[in-house]
DODREN-64701 format. One record per atom (N, C-alpha, C): atom name; x, y, z; residue number from 1. Coordinates in pm, whole numbers. Atoms other than C-alpha are relative to their C-alpha. Example, Ala and Ser with C-alpha at 12.3 -4.5 7.8 and 13.67 -1.06 7.14 Angstrom:
REM DODREN-64701
 atom     c1     c2     c3   n
    N     89   -119      0   1
   CA   1230   -450    780   1
    C     90    120      0   1
    N    -82   -119     -6   2
   CA   1367   -106    714   2
    C    -77    109     73   2
END
This chain:
REM DODREN-64701
 atom     c1     c2     c3   n
    N    -57    -40   -128   1
   CA   2621  -2074  -3032   1
    C    -33    146     30   1
    N     27   -137    -42   2
   CA   2554  -1758  -2833   2
    C    126     85    -16   2
    N   -110    -94     17   3
   CA   2775  -1465  -2934   3
    C    -35    126     80   3
    N     31   -112    -88   4
   CA   2777  -1208  -2653   4
    C     40    135    -61   4
    N    -43   -125     63   5
   CA   2945   -950  -2880   5
    C    -80     32   -127   5
    N     80    -20    121   6
   CA   2692   -985  -3163   6
    C   -100    112     20   6
    N     95   -110    -10   7
   CA   2462   -695  -3241   7
    C   -141    -47     31   7
    N    132     56    -32   8
   CA   2159   -924  -3209   8
    C     -6    -26    150   8
    N     11     20   -146   9
   CA   2040   -918  -2842   9
    C      6   -148     38   9
    N    -14    138    -47  10
   CA   2120  -1232  -2641  10
    C   -135    -69     13  10
    N    134     57    -15  11
   CA   1749  -1281  -2571  11
    C    -51    -56   -132  11
    N     47     46    132  12
   CA   1673  -1307  -2943  12
    C     86   -114    -52  12
    N    -86    113     39  13
   CA   1975  -1532  -3001  13
    C    -48   -128     67  13
    N     46    116    -74  14
   CA   1850  -1766  -2730  14
    C   -131    -54    -57  14
    N    129     41     57  15
   CA   1500  -1769  -2880  15
    C     19    -70   -133  15
    N    -25     59    131  16
   CA   1636  -1844  -3225  16
    C     59   -141     11  16
    N    -63    130    -21  17
   CA   1839  -2136  -3089  17
    C    -88    -96     78  17
    N     92     84    -76  18
   CA   1548  -2263  -2880  18
    C     52    -40    136  18
    N    -50     28   -134  19
   CA   1732  -2243  -2548  19
    C    -54    102     98  19
    N     53    -90   -104  20
   CA   1614  -2091  -2219  20
    C    101    108     33  20
    N    -90   -110    -37  21
   CA   1754  -1753  -2125  21
    C     70    -26    131  21
    N    -62     30   -129  22
   CA   1822  -1886  -1775  22
    C    127    -81    -18  22
    N   -121     76     26  23
   CA   2082  -2116  -1931  23
    C    107     85    -66  23
    N    -94    -89     69  24
   CA   2239  -1841  -2139  24
    C     72     89     99  24
    N    -59    -88   -100  25
   CA   2293  -1602  -1851  25
    C     46    -83    119  25
    N    -42     96   -102  26
   CA   2468  -1876  -1656  26
    C    123     51     74  26
    N   -113    -57    -75  27
   CA   2686  -1660  -1431  27
    C    -53     60    128  27
    N     46    -57   -127  28
   CA   2660  -1554  -1065  28
    C     -3    151     -2  28
    N      7   -145    -10  29
   CA   2558  -1200   -983  29
    C    107     50     97  29
    N   -108    -48    -88  30
   CA   2851   -999   -838  30
    C    -54     67    124  30
    N     36    -59   -128  31
   CA   2811   -914   -470  31
    C    126      6     84  31
    N   -120    -14    -82  32
   CA   3075   -787   -227  32
    C      4   -109    107  32
    N    -17    103   -103  33
   CA   3218  -1030     28  33
    C    -74     36    127  33
    N     69    -44   -121  34
   CA   3078   -821    313  34
    C   -150    -19    -12  34
    N    144     15     19  35
   CA   2731   -818    166  35
    C    -40   -147     -8  35
    N     32    142      7  36
   CA   2745  -1191     95  36
    C    -13    -60    140  36
    N     11     48   -138  37
   CA   2805  -1255    467  37
    C   -133     46     60  37
    N    127    -52    -50  38
   CA   2509  -1031    551  38
    C   -118    -74    -63  38
    N    108     67     71  39
   CA   2290  -1194    287  39
    C    -19   -141     53  39
    N      8    136    -53  40
   CA   2372  -1541    416  40
    C    -70     -1    135  40
    N     62     -4   -133  41
   CA   2277  -1445    772  41
    C   -145     47     -7  41
    N    138    -45     18  42
   CA   1965  -1257    658  42
    C    -88   -114    -48  42
    N     76    114     51  43
   CA   1855  -1567    470  43
    C    -34    -96    113  43
    N     24     89   -114  44
   CA   1894  -1778    785  44
    C   -103     59     96  44
    N     95    -65    -91  45
   CA   1710  -1524   1001  45
    C   -140      3    -59  45
    N    132     -4     64  46
   CA   1428  -1490    748  46
    C    -66   -137      1  46
    N     55    135     -1  47
   CA   1387  -1866    733  47
    C    -58    -34    138  47
    N     46     27   -136  48
   CA   1352  -1881   1113  48
    C   -108     97     47  48
    N     94   -104    -44  49
   CA   1155  -1555   1153  49
    C    -58     72   -122  49
    N     51    -59    124  50
   CA    958  -1489    831  50
    C    -81    128     20  50
    N     78   -120    -30  51
   CA    758  -1214   1005  51
    C     88    123     21  51
    N    -91   -109    -32  52
   CA   1069  -1000   1068  52
    C     24     90   -120  52
    N    -28    -96    104  53
   CA   1099   -683    862  53
    C    142     53     10  53
    N   -136    -54      4  54
   CA   1409   -472    790  54
    C     45     49    137  54
    N    -38    -53   -132  55
   CA   1404   -302   1132  55
    C     33   -112     98  55
    N    -24    109    -94  56
   CA   1374   -624   1329  56
    C    125    -78    -39  56
    N   -119     71     44  57
   CA   1638   -797   1116  57
    C    126     81     32  57
    N   -113    -84    -39  58
   CA   1869   -500   1169  58
    C     30    -14    148  58
    N    -19     11   -144  59
   CA   1814   -524   1543  59
    C     57   -137     38  59
    N    -52    134    -28  60
   CA   1875   -900   1542  60
    C    148    -10    -37  60
    N   -140      1     43  61
   CA   2199   -850   1350  61
    C     87     80     97  61
    N    -78    -82    -92  62
   CA   2312   -574   1584  62
    C     22    -70    133  62
    N    -18     78   -123  63
   CA   2255   -803   1883  63
    C    108   -107    -16  63
    N   -107     95     28  64
   CA   2502  -1037   1714  64
    C    133     70    -24  64
    N   -123    -76     19  65
   CA   2757   -758   1686  65
    C     22     49   -142  65
    N    -11    -45    138  66
   CA   2690   -675   1320  66
    C    -59    140    -12  66
    N     45   -137     13  67
   CA   2669   -300   1261  67
    C    -50     22   -143  67
    N     60    -20    132  68
   CA   2430   -236    972  68
    C   -125     86     16  68
    N    117    -87     -5  69
   CA   2158     17    894  69
    C   -124    -65    -59  69
    N    126     55     49  70
   CA   1792    -50    824  70
    C     -9      9   -152  70
    N     12    -17    144  71
   CA   1815     89    470  71
    C     84   -103    -76  71
    N    -83     98     69  72
   CA   2100   -142    378  72
    C    -62   -139     11  72
    N     70    128    -16  73
   CA   1911   -440    521  73
    C   -116     -8    -98  73
    N    113     -4     93  74
   CA   1607   -334    317  74
    C     46    -20   -144  74
    N    -53     15    136  75
   CA   1820   -307      1  75
    C     38   -145    -29  75
    N    -39    139     19  76
   CA   1962   -655     51  76
    C   -122    -92     -6  76
    N    122     80      5  77
   CA   1616   -797    119  77
    C    -66      8   -137  77
    N     58    -16    134  78
   CA   1491   -652   -210  78
    C     80    -79   -102  78
    N    -84     75     93  79
   CA   1787   -803   -390  79
    C    -24   -150     13  79
    N     25    142    -25  80
   CA   1713  -1140   -230  80
    C   -142    -41    -37  80
    N    139     31     31  81
   CA   1343  -1114   -311  81
    C    -79    -48    120  81
    N     74     42   -119  82
   CA   1228  -1161     50  82
    C    -65    121     65  82
    N     72   -105    -72  83
   CA    979   -959    253  83
    C    -52    -59    130  83
    N     65     46   -123  84
   CA    834   -976    602  84
    C   -137    -53    -36  84
    N    124     66     41  85
   CA    539  -1212    576  85
    C   -102      5    112  85
    N    113     -4    -93  86
   CA    216  -1135    755  86
    C   -121     47    -79  86
    N    122    -38     72  87
   CA   -144  -1070    660  87
    C    -18    151      3  87
    N     23   -144     13  88
   CA   -211   -721    534  88
    C   -137     24    -62  88
    N    130    -28     59  89
   CA   -552   -568    457  89
    C     14     63   -137  89
    N     10    -62    131  90
   CA   -633   -487     93  90
    C    133      5    -76  90
    N   -127      0     72  91
   CA   -297   -590    -47  91
    C      4   -105   -112  91
    N     -1    105    101  92
   CA   -397   -879   -275  92
    C    -39     56   -136  92
    N     26    -63    129  93
   CA   -374   -680   -597  93
    C     82    -70   -108  93
    N    -74     69    105  94
   CA   -283   -869   -913  94
    C     85     95    -82  94
    N    -78    -80     93  95
   CA    -13   -749  -1148  95
    C    -87     33   -121  95
    N     82    -40    115  96
   CA   -152   -568  -1454  96
    C    -15   -115    -99  96
    N     27    107     95  97
   CA   -317   -825  -1679  97
    C      8   -140     57  97
    N    -12    131    -62  98
   CA   -265  -1109  -1431  98
    C   -121    -28     90  98
    N    116     37    -82  99
   CA   -564  -1287  -1279  99
    C     45    -70    127  99
    N    -26     66   -127 100
   CA   -556  -1391   -913 100
    C   -112    -99     28 100
    N     98    105    -25 101
   CA   -729  -1719   -828 101
    C    -18    -20    151 101
    N     25     18   -145 102
   CA   -888  -1805   -489 102
    C     78   -118     56 102
    N    -67    110    -72 103
   CA   -722  -2029   -230 103
    C   -100   -112     20 103
    N     95    111      0 104
   CA   -885  -2372   -257 104
    C     27   -107    106 104
    N    -40    110    -87 105
   CA   -709  -2578     10 105
    C    -50     10    143 105
    N     42    -17   -139 106
   CA   -860  -2438    329 106
    C   -105   -105     38 106
    N     93    102    -48 107
   CA  -1027  -2724    520 107
    C      0   -128    -82 107
    N     -1    118     86 108
   CA   -943  -2977    248 108
    C     86   -110     61 108
    N    -78    116    -39 109
   CA   -824  -3326    337 109
    C     79    -48   -121 109
    N    -87     44    109 110
   CA   -526  -3418    118 110
    C     48   -139     34 110
    N    -24    139    -41 111
   CA   -498  -3796    117 111
    C     52    -91   -110 111
    N    -51     84    109 112
   CA   -345  -3913   -213 112
    C     95     79    -89 112
    N    -90    -67     93 113
   CA    -70  -3837   -463 113
    C    -76     63   -116 113
    N     55    -71    117 114
   CA   -144  -3599   -751 114
    C   -136     64     27 114
    N    121    -74    -34 115
   CA   -439  -3452   -565 115
    C     31    149     -1 115
    N    -42   -140     -5 116
   CA   -255  -3125   -496 116
    C    150      9    -23 116
    N   -140    -36     16 117
   CA     74  -2995   -628 117
    C     17    145     45 117
    N    -29   -137    -41 118
   CA    241  -2679   -501 118
    C    136     41    -54 118
    N   -128    -49     50 119
   CA    528  -2459   -612 119
    C     41    128     72 119
    N    -52   -123    -59 120
   CA    749  -2178   -485 120
    C    141     22    -52 120
    N   -137    -35     39 121
   CA   1078  -1999   -556 121
    C     76     36    127 121
    N    -83    -34   -114 122
   CA   1363  -1972   -306 122
    C    134     56    -45 122
    N   -132    -60     22 123
   CA   1681  -1763   -294 123
    C    107    -96     49 123
    N   -108     91    -36 124
   CA   1998  -1974   -291 124
    C    133     76     -6 124
    N   -127    -73      0 125
   CA   2322  -1799   -182 125
    C    114    -86    -50 125
    N   -121     66     44 126
   CA   2654  -1885   -344 126
    C    119     74     61 126
    N   -117    -69    -52 127
   CA   3011  -1785   -266 127
    C      2    146    -46 127
    N     14   -135     55 128
   CA   2964  -1484   -492 128
    C   -128      5    -82 128
    N    128     -9     70 129
   CA   2612  -1398   -595 129
    C   -102    -99     53 129
    N    106     91    -41 130
   CA   2301  -1610   -580 130
    C    -77    -47   -122 130
    N     88     50    103 131
   CA   2058  -1812   -786 131
    C   -139    -18     60 131
    N    137     24    -44 132
   CA   1686  -1884   -767 132
    C    -37   -145    -33 132
    N     42    140     15 133
   CA   1543  -2233   -720 133
    C   -151     -8      5 133
    N    144     26     -1 134
   CA   1187  -2328   -815 134
    C    -21   -150      5 134
    N     31    143    -11 135
   CA   1035  -2664   -724 135
    C   -150    -21    -11 135
    N    140     44      4 136
   CA    707  -2839   -801 136
    C     -9   -123     90 136
    N      6    102   -105 137
   CA    604  -3058   -507 137
    C   -139    -63      7 137
    N    126     69    -30 138
   CA    336  -3322   -457 138
    C    -26     16    150 138
    N     23    -39   -140 139
   CA    178  -3202   -132 139
    C    -15   -120     92 139
    N     25    113    -89 140
   CA     65  -3537      8 140
    C    126    -78     33 140
    N   -118     84    -20 141
   CA    394  -3722    -38 141
    C    129     80     20 141
    N   -118    -87    -13 142
   CA    636  -3423    -21 142
    C    100    -21   -114 142
    N    -96     32    106 143
   CA    797  -3552   -341 143
    C     22    121    -91 143
    N    -33   -106     95 144
   CA    981  -3297   -555 144
    C    -11    -59   -140 144
    N     28     56    132 145
   CA    845  -3365   -903 145
    C     89     60   -108 145
    N    -91    -64     94 146
   CA   1068  -3118  -1086 146
    C     58    124     67 146
    N    -58   -124    -51 147
   CA   1294  -2820  -1022 147
    C     83     66   -110 147
    N    -85    -74     91 148
   CA   1490  -2553  -1207 148
    C     80    102     80 148
    N    -86   -103    -58 149
   CA   1778  -2322  -1114 149
    C     20    109   -104 149
    N    -12   -112     93 150
   CA   1799  -1975  -1269 150
    C     59    120     71 150
    N    -48   -124    -59 151
   CA   1972  -1642  -1214 151
    C    -99    113    -24 151
    N    103   -101     23 152
   CA   1663  -1456  -1334 152
    C   -125    -34     80 152
    N    128     23    -67 153
   CA   1319  -1417  -1180 153
    C   -115      4   -100 153
    N    104      2    102 154
   CA   1130  -1438  -1508 154
    C    -79   -130     10 154
    N     91    114    -13 155
   CA    843  -1683  -1549 155
    C     49   -123    -74 155
    N    -37    108     90 156
   CA   1020  -1897  -1807 156
    C     49   -126     70 156
    N    -53    121    -65 157
   CA   1211  -2129  -1572 157
    C   -106    -68     87 157
    N    112     59    -75 158
   CA    895  -2181  -1364 158
    C    -91    -79    -93 158
    N     82     70    100 159
   CA    698  -2276  -1675 159
    C     69   -130    -41 159
    N    -75    120     36 160
   CA    974  -2522  -1769 160
    C    -16   -108    106 160
    N     13     97   -109 161
   CA    955  -2689  -1426 161
    C   -141    -61      1 161
    N    138     48      3 162
   CA    575  -2714  -1448 162
    C    -22    -98   -114 162
    N     19     88    116 163
   CA    581  -2864  -1796 163
    C     71   -134     20 163
    N    -72    125    -23 164
   CA    843  -3120  -1694 164
    C    -76    -90     97 164
    N     74     79    -98 165
   CA    641  -3231  -1390 165
    C   -123    -65    -63 165
    N    121     53     63 166
   CA    325  -3272  -1597 166
    C     33   -105   -106 166
    N    -40     98    102 167
   CA    509  -3455  -1874 167
    C     37   -132     63 167
    N    -50    123    -64 168
   CA    661  -3705  -1631 168
    C   -104    -66     89 168
    N     88     58   -102 169
   CA    378  -3749  -1378 169
    C   -148     27    -22 169
    N    141    -27     24 170
   CA     52  -3646  -1540 170
    C    -38    138     47 170
    N     44   -131    -47 171
   CA   -141  -3367  -1375 171
    C    -70    -14    134 171
    N     71      3   -129 172
   CA   -281  -3277  -1032 172
    C   -145     43    -20 172
    N    135    -55      3 173
   CA   -641  -3199   -952 173
    C      4    150     28 173
    N    -13   -141    -40 174
   CA   -536  -2869   -790 174
    C    148     36      1 174
    N   -138    -49     -3 175
   CA   -219  -2664   -833 175
    C      2    129     82 175
    N     -5   -115    -90 176
   CA   -129  -2419   -554 176
    C    132     75    -10 176
    N   -120    -84      2 177
   CA    116  -2127   -563 177
    C    -30    128     77 177
    N     26   -132    -55 178
   CA    162  -1782   -419 178
    C    -40     93   -115 178
    N     45    -95    101 179
   CA     68  -1465   -607 179
    C    117     67    -73 179
    N   -114    -55     72 180
   CA    415  -1407   -750 180
    C    -29     15   -148 180
    N     28    -30    140 181
   CA    419  -1263  -1100 181
    C     34   -118    -90 181
    N    -34    117     82 182
   CA    582  -1582  -1231 182
    C   -119    -96     -9 182
    N    107     99     -6 183
   CA    284  -1792  -1122 183
    C   -135     57    -43 183
    N    123    -59     49 184
   CA     12  -1544  -1217 184
    C      9     35   -148 184
    N    -18    -34    141 185
   CA    158  -1495  -1565 185
    C    -88    -86    -89 185
    N     84     73     95 186
   CA    -46  -1602  -1864 186
    C     70   -126    -48 186
    N    -75    117     45 187
   CA    232  -1839  -1974 187
    C    -13   -115    100 187
    N      6    105   -102 188
   CA    219  -2027  -1641 188
    C   -142    -51     20 188
    N    138     44    -24 189
   CA   -155  -2032  -1575 189
    C    -60    -64   -124 189
    N     52     57    124 190
   CA   -218  -2112  -1940 190
    C     25   -150    -10 190
    N    -33    144      2 191
   CA    -43  -2449  -1904 191
    C   -101    -76     86 191
    N     94     66    -91 192
   CA   -271  -2536  -1610 192
    C   -142      2    -55 192
    N    135    -10     55 193
   CA   -589  -2411  -1776 193
    C    -19    -93   -119 193
    N      9     90    115 194
   CA   -516  -2605  -2095 194
    C    -15   -145     44 194
    N      8    136    -52 195
   CA   -478  -2920  -1883 195
    C   -122    -20     90 195
    N    120      5    -84 196
   CA   -802  -2840  -1694 196
    C     33    -32    147 196
    N    -40     11   -139 197
   CA   -625  -2818  -1359 197
    C    -56    120     77 197
    N     52   -109    -82 198
   CA   -792  -2612  -1084 198
    C    118     77     61 198
    N   -109    -84    -48 199
   CA   -570  -2318   -985 199
    C    -35     59    136 199
    N     17    -55   -135 200
   CA   -529  -2218   -620 200
    C    117     92     30 200
    N   -106    -95    -34 201
   CA   -334  -1917   -495 201
    C    -14     46    144 201
    N      0    -46   -138 202
   CA   -234  -1815   -144 202
    C    -50    143     10 202
    N     24   -140    -27 203
   CA   -360  -1496     12 203
    C    134     71      2 203
    N   -128    -70     10 204
   CA    -91  -1233    -47 204
    C     62     17    139 204
    N    -70    -11   -127 205
   CA    167  -1250    231 205
    C    -36   -110     99 205
    N     43    106    -92 206
   CA      2  -1560    383 206
    C     90   -122    -18 206
    N    -98    106     21 207
   CA    306  -1787    407 207
    C    -51   -136     45 207
    N     49    129    -50 208
   CA    113  -2056    598 208
    C    -82    -73   -106 208
    N     79     65    105 209
   CA   -103  -2120    290 209
    C     86    -94    -83 209
    N    -88     83     82 210
   CA    198  -2268    111 210
    C    110    -62     86 210
    N    -98     51    -96 211
   CA    370  -2418    416 211
    C     63   -130    -48 211
    N    -52    127     51 212
   CA    417  -2745    226 212
    C    138     20    -65 212
    N   -128    -25     67 213
   CA    695  -2595     12 213
    C     98     68     95 213
    N    -89    -64    -97 214
   CA    831  -2383    299 214
    C     77   -106     79 214
    N    -70    107    -71 215
   CA    916  -2709    478 215
    C    112    -57    -86 215
    N   -106     47     90 216
   CA   1111  -2822    172 216
    C    118     96      2 216
    N   -109    -98      1 217
   CA   1310  -2496    168 217
    C     84    -11    128 217
    N    -76     13   -125 218
   CA   1406  -2544    532 218
    C     97   -118     -9 218
    N    -88    116     16 219
   CA   1544  -2890    454 219
    C    112     28    -98 219
    N   -100    -30    102 220
   CA   1723  -2772    140 220
    C    108     94     56 220
    N    -95   -100    -49 221
   CA   1884  -2476    317 221
    C     91    -59    108 221
    N    -79     46   -113 222
   CA   1995  -2646    640 222
    C     78   -128    -30 222
    N    -66    127     27 223
   CA   2090  -2984    492 223
    C     91      4   -122 223
    N    -82     -8    122 224
   CA   2253  -2865    169 224
    C     64    137    -17 224
    N    -52   -130     42 225
   CA   2289  -2495     92 225
    C     95     61    103 225
    N    -83    -65   -102 226
   CA   2428  -2370    424 226
    C    128    -78     30 226
    N   -120     81    -22 227
   CA   2687  -2650    425 227
    C    101     16   -112 227
    N    -86    -15    116 228
   CA   2836  -2545     91 228
    C      6    147    -42 228
    N    -13   -133     60 229
   CA   2958  -2234    -86 229
    C     24    -22   -149 229
    N    -12     28    142 230
   CA   2888  -2284   -455 230
    C     83    107    -70 230
    N    -85    -93     73 231
   CA   3148  -2128   -685 231
    C    -59     42   -133 231
    N     58    -31    130 232
   CA   2934  -2128   -997 232
    C   -145    -45     -5 232
    N    139     41     18 233
   CA   2578  -2163  -1118 233
    C     -8   -148    -35 233
    N      2    141     37 234
   CA   2662  -2499  -1273 234
    C     23    -90    121 234
    N    -23     78   -122 235
   CA   2797  -2626   -939 235
    C   -125     -1     88 235
    N    124     -7    -78 236
   CA   2482  -2504   -762 236
    C   -106    -91    -61 236
    N    102     81     68 237
   CA   2266  -2675  -1022 237
    C     24   -149     25 237
    N    -32    141    -20 238
   CA   2447  -3009   -989 238
    C    -21    -41    146 238
    N      9     34   -143 239
   CA   2465  -3002   -607 239
    C   -145     -4     47 239
    N    141     -2    -39 240
   CA   2100  -2906   -564 240
    C    -75   -119    -60 240
    N     62    117     62 241
   CA   1996  -3176   -810 241
    C     33   -128     75 241
    N    -42    117    -75 242
   CA   2198  -3432   -616 242
    C    -74     -8    134 242
    N     69      1   -129 243
   CA   2042  -3325   -285 243
    C   -147    -36    -17 243
    N    143     27     18 244
   CA   1685  -3331   -421 244
    C    -25   -146    -38 244
    N     12    143     27 245
   CA   1744  -3683   -554 245
    C      7    -78    131 245
    N    -10     61   -133 246
   CA   1855  -3783   -203 246
    C   -129     22     80 246
    N    122    -35    -73 247
   CA   1551  -3603    -57 247
    C   -116    -91    -43 247
    N    109     85     51 248
   CA   1314  -3803   -280 248
    C     21   -147     29 248
    N    -26    144      2 249
   CA   1484  -4141   -273 249
    C     39    -60    135 249
    N    -58     61   -119 250
   CA   1652  -4184     65 250
    C    -31     70    132 250
    N     21    -74   -124 251
   CA   1550  -3918    317 251
    C   -137    -36     60 251
    N    129     34    -62 252
   CA   1279  -4055    555 252
    C    -66    124     61 252
    N     77   -112    -56 253
   CA   1003  -3819    675 253
    C    -90    -51    111 253
    N     88     40   -111 254
   CA    829  -3843   1010 254
    C   -146     13    -38 254
    N    139    -20     41 255
   CA    510  -3708    851 255
    C    -48   -110    -94 255
    N     35    112     88 256
   CA    521  -4009    614 256
    C     24   -133     69 256
    N    -24    121    -78 257
   CA    568  -4263    895 257
    C    135    -63    -33 257
    N   -134     49     24 258
   CA    938  -4290    818 258
    C     29    -39   -143 258
    N    -23     32    140 259
   CA    893  -4346    446 259
    C     67    116    -72 259
    N    -54   -106     84 260
   CA   1071  -4152    175 260
    C   -111     53    -90 260
    N    100    -50     94 261
   CA    876  -3930    -66 261
    C    -24    -95   -118 261
    N     18     96    109 262
   CA    941  -4183   -344 262
    C    -88   -117     42 262
    N     79    113    -48 263
   CA    799  -4466   -134 263
    C   -146     39     19 263
    N    137    -45    -21 264
   CA    494  -4261    -46 264
    C    -70     29   -134 264
    N     61    -38    129 265
   CA    437  -4137   -402 265
    C    -32   -121    -87 265
    N     19    114     89 266
   CA    478  -4469   -583 266
    C    -60   -120     69 266
    N     50    116    -73 267
   CA    365  -4704   -305 267
    C   -139     19     56 267
    N    132     -3    -64 268
   CA     59  -4767    -88 268
    C    -10    117     95 268
    N     18   -118    -83 269
   CA    -82  -4464     90 269
    C    -88    -32    121 269
    N     76     26   -121 270
   CA   -191  -4498    452 270
    C    -26    125     83 270
    N     10   -120    -83 271
   CA   -143  -4152    596 271
    C    -97     98    -62 271
    N     91   -104     46 272
   CA   -414  -3890    571 272
    C     45    131     61 272
    N    -48   -130    -48 273
   CA   -304  -3528    596 273
    C   -106    105    -28 273
    N     96   -110     18 274
   CA   -533  -3231    650 274
    C     77    127    -28 274
    N    -67   -127     34 275
   CA   -431  -2905    486 275
    C    -46    105     99 275
END
């Protein structure tokens, strides 16, 4: 068992026991009630207007009667891990020791399951604090192949989600992600390289490159997260798991001719989608 008062660091205790650190630090991050209201609204505004920076978000909030400064908005955005998304010149610089791979999906016709998988991380607000949700998605069928909830932004929970998806469903021909440090890490890319999967990465700040997962986040936020106020990480984990099961098994998609992701993934494929 983990002993938080032991002289041995919790990280080393977790490693010795063979458990993920994201499960050990299973507690919401403390945030004031006022900031939680701001964070919730910022998350909604960012989802609708991903190009909006701190100044524009401040102005949008002030038009709603919320008095807040640009610096405070910027601080909350950093805490949430969100930035204004638009193309910037000469900004695609890899983290030290991390290789950046080219974007492979431009002009490609995606017409079958397991041809392309994609992944991303999203901020999930709770009543007090927040968690991070990562999902691995089959692009053609929109099916969520695996997911993990964590209070950290380390690569470990992303690697766990990737390994689970590959263990349960084989491997894709191409795996697409953004240039986040979790996905450019040696631990993450190493799993793909060992399986001989082609790695594709979005241009930095090019949110449209990974629009497949952005559509999932919109559904998750508006159909689940914004309707609840999770009191704990465990509650968030259970509720999100329940929603994603519904999303796969019972939620019809117009882009799939009214089929569910499960029906499209495991059944006959008739729709051809161009990336």
